[in-house]
C-alpha positions in Angstrom: -15.3 -21.5 6.8 -11.6 -22.0 6.3 -8.8 -19.5 6.4 -7.0 -19.3 3.1 -3.3 -18.3 3.3 -2.1 -17.7 -0.3 1.1 -16.6 -2.0 0.9 -15.6 -5.7 3.8 -15.0 -8.0 4.1 -14.4 -11.8 6.2 -17.1 -13.4 8.8 -16.5 -16.1 9.6 -20.2 -16.3 6.6 -22.4 -15.5 8.2 -25.5 -17.0 11.1 -25.3 -14.5 8.6 -24.9 -11.6 6.6 -28.0 -12.8 9.9 -30.0 -13.1 10.9 -29.0 -9.5 7.5 -29.9 -8.2 7.7 -33.3 -9.8 11.2 -33.8 -8.4 9.8 -33.0 -4.9 7.2 -35.7 -5.3 4.2 -33.3 -5.6 1.1 -35.1 -6.8 0.0 -33.8 -10.2 -3.8 -33.4 -10.1 -4.0 -32.4 -13.8 -5.3 -29.3 -15.6 -8.8 -27.9 -16.0 -10.3 -25.1 -18.0 -12.2 -22.7 -15.8 -15.0 -20.3 -16.4 -15.5 -17.8 -13.6 -18.2 -15.2 -12.9 -17.6 -12.6 -10.2 -20.8 -11.1 -8.8 -21.5 -7.6 -7.5 -24.5 -5.8 -6.0 -24.6 -2.0 -6.0 -20.8 -1.9 -5.7 -21.0 -3.1 -2.1 -18.9 -6.3 -2.6 -16.0 -4.6 -4.4 -16.0 -1.7 -1.9 -15.9 -4.1 1.0 -13.2 -6.2 -0.7 -15.5 -9.3 -0.5 -15.8 -11.8 -3.3 -18.7 -13.8 -4.5 -17.8 -16.1 -7.4 -19.3 -18.9 -9.4 -16.8 -21.3 -11.1 -17.3 -24.1 -13.7 -14.6 -26.6 -14.8 -14.3 -27.6 -18.4 -17.9 -28.3 -19.8 -19.4 -29.6 -16.6 -22.9 -28.6 -15.5 -22.0 -28.4 -11.8 -20.1 -25.5 -10.3 -18.5 -24.1 -7.2 -19.8 -21.1 -5.3 -17.1 -19.2 -3.4 -17.4 -16.4 -0.9 -14.2 -14.7 0.4 -13.9 -12.1 3.1 -11.5 -9.1 2.9 -7.9 -10.1 3.2 -5.9 -9.3 6.4 -2.5 -7.7 6.3 0.5 -10.0 6.6 3.3 -11.7 4.7 0.8 -13.4 2.5 -2.8 -12.8 1.6 -5.0 -14.4 4.3 -8.8 -14.5 4.3 -11.8 -16.6 5.2 -13.1 -18.6 2.3 -16.3 -20.6 2.1 -17.0 -22.9 -0.9 -19.8 -25.2 -1.9 -20.5 -27.4 -4.9 -23.8 -26.6 -6.7 -25.4 -29.2 -9.0 -26.3 -26.7 -11.7 -24.1 -23.6 -12.2 -26.4 -22.0 -14.7 -29.3 -22.2 -12.3 -27.2 -20.8 -9.5 -26.3 -17.8 -11.7 -30.0 -17.2 -12.3 -30.6 -17.3 -8.6 -27.9 -14.7 -7.9 -29.2 -12.5 -10.7 -32.8 -12.8 -9.4 -31.5 -11.6 -6.0 -30.1 -8.4 -7.6 -26.5 -9.6 -8.2 -24.9 -8.8 -11.5 -21.8 -10.2 -13.2 -19.1 -7.7 -12.5 -16.4 -9.7 -14.3 -16.1 -12.9 -16.3 -12.8 -14.6 -16.7 -11.3 -17.8 -18.1 -8.1 -19.5 -17.2 -6.3 -22.9 -17.4 -5.5 -24.2 -13.9 -2.9 -27.0 -13.3 -3.1 -28.3 -9.7 -0.5 -30.0 -7.6 -0.7 -31.2 -4.0 2.4 -31.3 -1.8 2.7 -31.8 1.9 -0.8 -30.6 2.6 -0.5 -27.6 0.4 -2.3 -26.8 -2.9 -0.1 -25.4 -5.6 -1.8 -24.1 -8.8 -0.4 -22.8 -12.0 -2.9 -20.5 -13.7 -2.4 -19.8 -17.4 -4.1 -16.5 -18.2 -4.8 -14.6 -21.4 -2.2 -11.8 -22.1 -0.6 -11.9 -18.6 1.1 -15.3 -18.7 1.3 -17.9 -15.9 1.0 -17.3 -12.2 1.6 -19.7 -9.3 -0.6 -19.7 -6.2 0.4 -21.6 -3.2 -2.1 -22.2 -0.4 -1.0 -23.5 2.9 -1.9 -23.6 6.5 0.8 -21.1 7.6 3.4 -18.7 6.3 6.4 -20.8 7.2 5.5 -23.9 5.1 4.8 -21.6 2.1 8.2 -19.9 2.5 9.9 -23.3 2.7 8.2 -24.5 -0.5 9.1 -21.3 -2.3 12.8 -22.0 -1.5 12.5 -25.6 -2.7 11.1 -24.5 -6.1 13.6 -21.6 -6.4 11.1 -18.7 -6.2 11.7 -15.4 -4.4 9.3 -14.6 -1.6 9.8 -10.9 -2.3 8.0 -11.4 -5.7 4.7 -12.2 -3.8 1.7 -10.4 -5.4 -1.0 -9.3 -2.9 -3.4 -8.1 -5.6 -6.3 -10.2 -6.9 -6.7 -11.2 -10.6 -9.3 -8.5 -11.2 -6.9 -5.8 -9.9 -4.0 -7.1 -11.9 -6.3 -7.2 -15.0 -7.6 -3.7 -14.4 -4.0 -2.4 -14.3 -3.2 -4.2 -17.5 -6.2 -2.7 -19.3 -5.3 0.8 -18.0 -1.7 0.4 -19.1 -3.0 -0.4 -22.6 -5.5 2.4 -22.6 -8.6 0.3 -22.8 -11.6 -0.2 -20.7 -11.8 -3.0 -18.1 -13.2 -6.0 -19.9 -13.7 -9.7 -19.6 -10.6 -11.9 -19.6 -11.0 -14.6 -22.3 -8.8 -16.8 -24.4 
């Protein structure tokens, strides 16, 4: 189980950020299309701020199961994260459902990944909400330094999860919380 320290910001100019990452020498790992299923069981996971997710990239059969513990308070979101690759994501979903888990939310996004100085930097293109950057590092200081290098303001850090951001968007538009699809 690793500790994930993450900074998330909404980007007004993702092309400029990509250009600055390239100038820094960040390694471009490419873009994938993601399908994500967030599971719930009797409201307990959401209530405890715990995440159980199944993710597939592009049209692959394999998937990644992720469990995240509740975030701790701090400058950035910090939480324990455990991930494992599963050979057959559809079968994994059937296993979860047979154990009483239900899909609480389904969402899609395009994720462009960069690696820089031991950090993972992703640009997530989302339906309706635009592009977000997530920077995962081993400590707050290295994330703050990178933010300065790519000309982003640390004060714009978003502590909310994508489901929380999407719920607010749906409420603002006067519609029920629904799946997030392109």
